[in-house]
N, C-alpha and C positions, 0 to 999 in steps of 0.2 A: 604502460606499466607492465613489465614482464614478470611472470610468476610460473612456478613449476606445477601448477594445478590446472584442471580444465577450465575452459571459458565459463564465466559467470552465467547463471541462468537468466533468461529474459522473462519478464512478466508484465502483462497489462491487466490491471484490475479496475473494475468499474465500481465506483461508490455512488449508489443510487440515492443516498441521503434519505430525506423524508418524502420520497416519491414512490408511487406505484402501490396499488392495492394488491392483495394476493392474486386476484384474477389478472390484473394488468401486468404484474410481474411475471406470471407464468407465460402470458402471451409473448412478452419480450424475450423471455428465456427460450421459448420454442423457436422464435425467429432466429435468435443467435445460434442455437444448436443446429438449425437447418443450414446456416451458412458454413458450418464446419464440414458439411457433406458426410457426416457420420464418422469422420476420421480425426486426425490431429487437428486441433483448433487452428494452428498456424505453425509451419515448420520452425522449430527452434524457439518458439515463444509460447509460454503458458498464458492462459487467459482465466480470469476469475471475475465473478460478479458478486457484489455485496449489497443485497436488498435489505429493506427494513426487516425487523424481527418478524413482523406479522406475515411476511411473504416468503420467509425462508423455506417452509415446508413445500409450498406450491412450486416455487422456483426450483428447489432441489429435485422435485419429481419431474419437472419439465426438462431438466438438464441430464437426467439419468441416462447413461449410455453414451453421452457425448464427452468430449475432452475438456469441457469448460468446468472449472472448479467453482464450488460454492464458498462464499465468505460472509462474515457478519461485520457490522459496523462498530461494535463495541462489546465489551464484556465486563462483568463485575470482578474485582480482584479476589473475592472470597469464593470458595467452592460451593457455598450454599448458606442458607440461614434466613434470618428475618431482615431482608433487604428489599422492601417493597419497590417494585419496578425494575429490579436488577435481573440480569441474565447471566447464569454461570457458564463457564467454558464447557463444562461437561454436557450442558443442554445443547449448546451449539454443535459439539462433536456428535451428539446423538442424532442430530438432524442432517449430518453429512457434511458439515462445514470443514473445510481444510484451512482457510485463512480467517483472520480477524484483524480489523483495523484498530490500532492502539494509539491514543494520544493525538487524534486529529485536531487541527487548530480550532475547529468549531467547538470542540469539547474543552480544549485548553482555555480558550479566550471567551467562549460563550457560557461555559458551564463550570468554570473555575477549577479544572483539573490541573494540579501542579506536577512538577517533575517526579516527585516521589510516588504519586498515584499512577503515573504512566509506567514507572519502573515496576510497580506491583502488578499492573495489568499485563505487562510483557511476560513476567514470570508465571502469571496465572495461565496465560495462553499456552506456554510451553508445558506447564504441568498437565494440562488437559489435552495435549497432543495436537494443538493448533499451531499454525505458523503465523506469528504476529507480523503485521505490516506496521512498523513503528514510525510515526510521523514526527518530523522535526522541521523547523523553519521560523523565519523572522517576520515581524510585522513591517509595515511600510515605515513607521516612525523609527524602528530599530535599524532598518536598512539606511534610511536617510541620515541617521546619527553615526553611521559607520560601524554598527554593532553586529553585523551579520555573522561574522566569524565567532564572536563572543557567544551569541545566542545558540548557534548551531553546535558549537563545542559543548556548551553547558548542557543542552538537552540530550545530546548523544552520550556524553559522559555519565549523566545521571541515570539514563536508561540502562546502560551496559556495565556500569561499575560493579565489580564483584562477580560478574558472569563469566564462567569458564568458556573456553573456545568452542567446545562442541555445541552447547546450547545456543551460544551467540550466533554460530554459523547456521543455525536452524531458523533464523529470522530474516526478515526483509526490512529495509529502511526506505521511507519515502521522504525526500526533501520537498517540502511544499512551502514556497514563499507565500506567506499569508496575504500579502498585497496583490497576489495574482489569482487568488481563489475566487471564482465567480465574478471577477471584475472584467474579464476579457483581456486583461494584461497578462503577458507571458514573459517569464524571464528569458533573456537572450540565451543562445547556446553557450556563450562565454560565461554568463552569470551562473547558469546551471552547472557548467564544468567546474567553476571555482568552488561552488558550494558543495558539490559532490566530492571534490578532492579534500575539502575540510572534513567532511563526514568520514572519509576513508582514513585520513591521517589520525583522527581522533580514535577510531576503532583500533588502529595499530597500537596506539598508546595504551588504551584501556583494556583491550582484550588480548592483543598480541596475536601470535600464530598466523600472521599474514592476513588477519581478518579484513583489513581494508581492501585488499585486492580480491578477496574471495567472496565477499558478501554482496548480494544484489542491492543496488541503490536505484530507486525509481524517482522520476520527477512527477510532481503533482502541482497543478495550478493552471486552470483554463487550457488544458491540452485539447487541441483540435486536430482534425485530419490534415488540415493545411500546414500547421506548424510542426506536426509530429516528425516528419522526415529529418528536418534540420536538428531537432533535439536528439533523435536516435542516432544521428551520425556522429555524435560525441561519444568517444570511447568510454567516458565515465558514466554515461546514462544507460541503465540496463532495462528500462521500460518506463511505465507510467501508471500513476494512480489518477484515474479519469473521473471527473465529476459529471457535468451537464452533458457532455458528448456521449456518455455511456447510456443515456436514456433513450437513444435511438440506435437501432441495431446496425444500420449501414455505416453510420459515422464511427461507432465504436469498433466495428470490424475493420474499417480502413486504418484506424490507429494501430490495431493489433497487427495488421499486415505490414505496416510501416516498421514496426518494431522487429518483426520476423525477418524483414528484408534488409535491415540495417547491418 
């Protein structure tokens, strides 16, 4: 895909999910920061970690001065108010977060978040100066029914519909086949390539301005150090949203190094 703009940014983000206390998270963050050697996390590749809300402050302090960015796993679409248990984007930004995950499949399918809610959260993140990592992807039943393209197009279209090019280009997308998350199954490089192309084509239709070629699209779904090089060899794959492998510094670092070297 040839385009008259710079190469898309690469990003590897770790989603710690409901793991690590504040102290445990800080220890892991210090280990990761030590692997950067005090300089760039990895040449040509951004790195972020998304701990639980309770560990954001301690992890942020441990990462201070390193090139590793802090992210959160979710936010509330409203800027504040009577929303028990909710976390506003401005609260995340005040803690030093740069990224926030939006519409992860575990929230879509486990907590009932629909496409409209995901779209509101995307805009809330942008409103509060955060970079949303917008997750899209199909379940196993949807893939087996031949509905992968339909689902990915619907979710991407719903999230970006009505968004102008400039704010759209301030986001990141993660294609995460739900059937591969936490199962040990990984989409083949060919399956990832096909899905990422669908995402990019949808962005071109909905946003325009060459958004499909300009926006970073990550792969998420049981990413491991062993499988990462083949995924990152695909020109359509700009990095990864990493689950279980991000809970161990050495394995997460190997994935980031593979992305940087691709």
